N, C-alpha and C positions, 0 to 999 in steps of 0.2 A: 469502596463498593462501586463508585463510578468508573474507576479505572478497570476493574474486572469486567464490568459491562462492556466497555469499549474494546478490551482485548477479545472478549467472546464475540463481539460484533465483527471484529476483524477476522476471527477464525471462521465465522459463518460465511464471510465474503469469499474466502478461499474456495468454498464449495462451488463457486461459479466457474472455476477453471477446470481443465481436464485433470483427472479422468471422470469427474462427476458431471461437469457441464450444466450445472443448475443455474444458468445465467439469470433467471428471474429472481434469484435471491438478492441480486444487486438492487433491485427495485424495492427491496425491504430494508437492506442494511444501510445504504447510503442516505435514504430519507430519514431513517432513525438517527444516524450520525448527524445529519443536518439539523434535525429538531433538537437534538441534545446540545449542539453548539449554540443555536439560537437561544435556548432557554438559559444556558450558562452566560451568554452575553448580556442577558438582562440582569444577572446577579453581580457580575464583576467584569472589569475590563482589563485585567492584568494579562498580558500576552504570554507570560510564562505558563499560566494554567492552560491556555489554548495550545501551546506547543506540546505540553504533556498529554493533553487529550488526543491530539493528532498522532503523537508518538505512540501512545498506548494502542490506538486503533491499528496503526501500521505494524506494531510489534506483533499483535495477534495475527494479522494478515501474513506477515513474512515468516513467523515462527511455524505456522502450519503449511505455508506455501513452499518453503525451501527444504522440505523433508528429504528430497532426493540427494542433497549434498551429504547429509548424514548417512544415508544408505550407501552411497558410493564409497564412503570411507570404511565400510565394514568388510570390504573384500581383501584388505591387507592388514595384518595385525599391527604393522608399524604405524598406521594412521588412526587407530582407534582412540588414542588420547585426544585427537582433534574433534571428536564428535560433540562434546559439551560446548566447545567453542563455536561450532557451526549452528548449534541449536540456540545459543544465547547471543553471541556477539555479532554475527552477521545480520540477524534480524534487528538487533538493537541499532546497528549502524544504518541500515537501510530505512529504518523508521524515522530517522532524523529528517528525511525528505518529506515525509507525511506531516511531521510537526511543522516544518517550514511552510508547507502549502497551507496548513491550517492558520498559521500566523498571517500569511498574506491575505487569506480569505477574511479574517477578522479585521484586519487593517482597512480593507476596502468596504466596510460597513455592510454586513450581510442582510440587514433589515430592509435595505432599499431594493436590492435586486437579488432575488433568490437563485436565479439561473447561474450566477457567478460560481456558486458552490459546485455545480455539476461541471462547469467548464474547467475549473482548476483541477478537480480530482480526475475527471475522465481524460483530460489532456495529459495528466501524469501517467495514465495507463496507455493512451492511444499513441502519443508521439513517438516513444521509443520503438514501438512495434512497427509503425509505418516507416520511420527513419531506417530501421534495420532492413526492411523489405526493399526499400528504394535502393539502398547501397548494394544489396545482393543482386537486384535486377540490373543495375548499371555494371556491376562486376561481371555478370554473365554475358552482357552485351559485349564487353571488352574481350572476353575469352572467345566469343563467336567471331569477332573480327580478326583474330590472330590466325 
């Protein structure tokens, strides 16, 4: 039941992205995930459980977030057999990173500094986007110089 809750929490987090742009849902889902992890840390300290909790949250997030890959495979009949793979295996792989971030968070003792949680998870979202924009910016400057 806990894992279903986390998967649904990850699915709700997806609504903060386009085309819905309900960004305020992040202020509900991430604190709920944080409270869940803190309560579970009082019960047990096995990091395998926390990896699974982070993985379940990430799986719900990526399963509903990567719908466009499945839709793109419907345009050609030759690729339709890949649709179940894109719905299950790609989100399962990407969720490993959420599980690893959750383990790092639990190792660094979340009871002492609550802000760590937001730093680790939001840096997981923020850095790839900024890094990509910076590379595109420098690439466009190089093209302008030619």
